[in-house]
C-alpha positions in Angstrom: 39.2 -6.7 1.9 41.3 -6.0 -0.7 42.7 -8.3 -3.7 45.9 -8.1 -5.7 46.0 -10.4 -9.3 46.8 -13.8 -8.7 44.6 -14.1 -5.2 42.2 -17.3 -5.5 38.5 -16.5 -4.8 35.1 -18.2 -4.3 32.1 -16.1 -4.9 29.3 -16.0 -2.8 26.0 -17.6 -3.4 27.3 -19.4 -6.0 29.2 -22.3 -6.3 31.7 -20.8 -8.6 35.8 -20.0 -8.1 38.4 -18.5 -9.8 41.9 -16.0 -10.5 41.4 -12.6 -9.8 42.9 -11.2 -13.4 41.8 -7.8 -13.0 41.3 -5.3 -10.5 39.6 -1.9 -10.9 38.4 0.0 -7.5 35.6 -2.2 -6.0 34.9 -4.2 -9.2 37.1 -7.5 -9.9 37.3 -9.6 -12.5 37.9 -13.5 -12.2 38.9 -16.4 -14.6 36.7 -19.0 -13.7 37.5 -22.7 -13.7 36.0 -23.5 -16.7 37.7 -20.4 -18.6 35.2 -17.5 -18.0 36.1 -13.9 -17.6 33.0 -12.4 -15.4 33.0 -9.1 -12.8 32.3 -9.5 -9.5 31.6 -6.5 -6.7 34.6 -7.2 -3.7 31.8 -7.8 -1.2 30.3 -10.8 -3.1 33.8 -12.6 -2.9 36.5 -14.5 -0.4 39.9 -14.8 -1.0 40.9 -18.7 -0.2 44.0 -20.6 0.0 42.8 -23.1 -2.2 41.5 -23.8 -5.8 38.7 -25.8 -4.1 35.1 -24.6 -5.2 32.9 -23.6 -2.5 31.2 -27.5 -2.3 34.5 -28.6 -1.4 35.5 -26.1 1.0 32.7 -26.8 3.1 31.8 -30.2 2.9 35.8 -30.4 4.1 35.3 -28.3 7.2 31.8 -28.9 7.8 30.9 -32.7 8.1 28.7 -33.3 5.6 26.5 -35.3 8.1 26.0 -32.4 10.0 25.3 -30.3 7.2 22.1 -32.3 5.9 20.9 -32.5 9.6 21.1 -28.5 10.2 19.2 -29.0 6.6 16.7 -30.5 7.8 15.9 -29.2 10.4 15.5 -26.0 9.3 13.1 -27.9 6.8 10.8 -29.1 9.7 10.9 -25.4 11.3 9.4 -23.7 7.9 6.7 -26.6 7.1 3.4 -25.0 7.5 0.7 -26.7 9.2 -1.5 -29.2 6.6 -5.0 -27.9 6.1 -7.6 -30.2 6.4 -10.0 -30.7 3.1 -12.5 -28.8 4.5 -10.7 -26.1 4.9 -8.8 -25.6 1.7 -12.4 -24.6 0.2 -13.0 -21.7 2.4 -13.3 -18.3 1.2 -9.6 -16.3 2.2 -11.2 -12.8 2.6 -14.6 -12.0 4.2 -15.9 -8.4 4.0 -19.1 -7.2 6.4 -20.5 -4.6 4.1 -23.6 -4.3 7.2 -22.9 -0.4 8.0 -21.9 -0.2 11.3 -18.8 -2.3 10.1 -17.5 0.9 8.0 -18.1 3.7 9.9 -17.9 4.6 13.3 -21.6 6.0 13.4 -24.3 6.0 10.6 -26.6 9.6 12.3 -26.9 12.0 9.6 -26.7 9.5 6.6 -29.4 9.0 3.7 -29.9 5.7 2.9 -28.1 6.4 -0.3 -25.3 7.1 1.3 -25.1 4.4 3.2 -26.1 1.9 0.3 -22.9 3.9 -1.5 -20.7 3.8 0.6 -21.3 -0.7 1.1 -20.8 -0.7 -2.5 -17.8 1.4 -2.7 -16.5 -0.5 -0.3 -17.6 -4.1 -2.2 -16.4 -2.8 -5.2 -12.8 -1.5 -3.7 -12.5 -5.1 -2.1 -13.2 -7.0 -5.1 -10.8 -5.0 -7.1 -7.6 -5.5 -4.2 -8.5 -9.4 -4.6 -8.3 -9.4 -8.1 -5.4 -7.9 -8.0 -3.9 -10.1 -5.4 -5.0 -12.8 -6.9 -7.4 -14.3 -4.2 -9.6 -16.6 -5.7 -12.4 -16.3 -3.2 -14.5 -13.5 -1.4 -17.3 -13.3 0.4 -19.3 -10.2 1.4 -21.7 -10.3 3.9 -24.7 -8.0 3.4 -27.6 -9.3 5.7 -30.7 -10.3 4.3 -33.1 -6.9 4.8 -34.9 -6.2 2.2 -32.8 -7.1 -0.9 -31.4 -3.5 -2.0 -27.5 -4.3 -1.3 -28.3 -7.8 -2.4 -29.3 -6.8 -5.5 -27.0 -3.7 -6.2 -24.1 -6.3 -5.4 -25.4 -8.8 -7.7 -25.2 -6.1 -10.5 -21.7 -5.2 -9.4 -20.5 -8.5 -9.5 -22.0 -8.7 -13.1 -20.0 -6.1 -14.5 -16.7 -8.4 -14.5 -16.2 -11.1 -16.5 -13.7 -13.3 -14.5 -16.3 -13.7 -11.7 -18.9 -16.0 -10.4 -20.7 -15.6 -7.8 -23.5 -17.2 -5.3 -25.1 -17.8 -2.1 -22.7 -18.4 0.4 -22.2 -21.3 2.8 -25.8 -21.3 4.5 -24.4 -23.2 7.6 -21.9 -20.2 8.5 -23.1 -17.1 6.9 -27.3 -18.0 6.9 -28.9 -16.5 4.0 -27.0 -12.9 4.1 -23.7 -13.0 2.2 -22.7 -13.6 -1.1 -19.2 -15.8 -2.3 -17.0 -14.7 -5.0 -15.3 -16.7 -7.2 -12.5 -15.1 -8.9 -11.0 -16.7 -12.2 -7.5 -15.9 -12.4 -6.1 -16.4 -16.0 -8.8 -15.3 -18.2 -7.7 -13.3 -21.3 -8.9 -9.8 -20.7 
């Protein structure tokens, strides 16, 4: 669309209109109704035949009632399903550290190799959660002899913004640790 001096234009995505004062390639300078001189790209402007604002133009061409109905209909579509109070406190992330969940086959791996892989996975997932501002994680480690659990507690203890405790017994039994990450702590 080409613009020339004196054209009345509306600004897309803004409630603003004005008169074209200068054209330099795709850059159009307009004087707004308030007397400000502003620059826009040509694709941000639309010619109009009147000096009405966008709101006035829309309200005259589309019934206000219809516009309100459309807005409320889109609001209903985008509403999230409500969570039960109990569900709000559920952890948002679970990490299963059982070795068969991490590798296809543990054949040929020593106990040290398996423990190292599990701890590296836990550290990576914890760093991911901290960076993505996820507040709660459950690390499922199983009961066993408690070696992995002890190592995880040592790992979590090295973070200032982390608290950990046994996860929900009803859901995970004894083999899981829940980690809570404090979001707004000074480093």
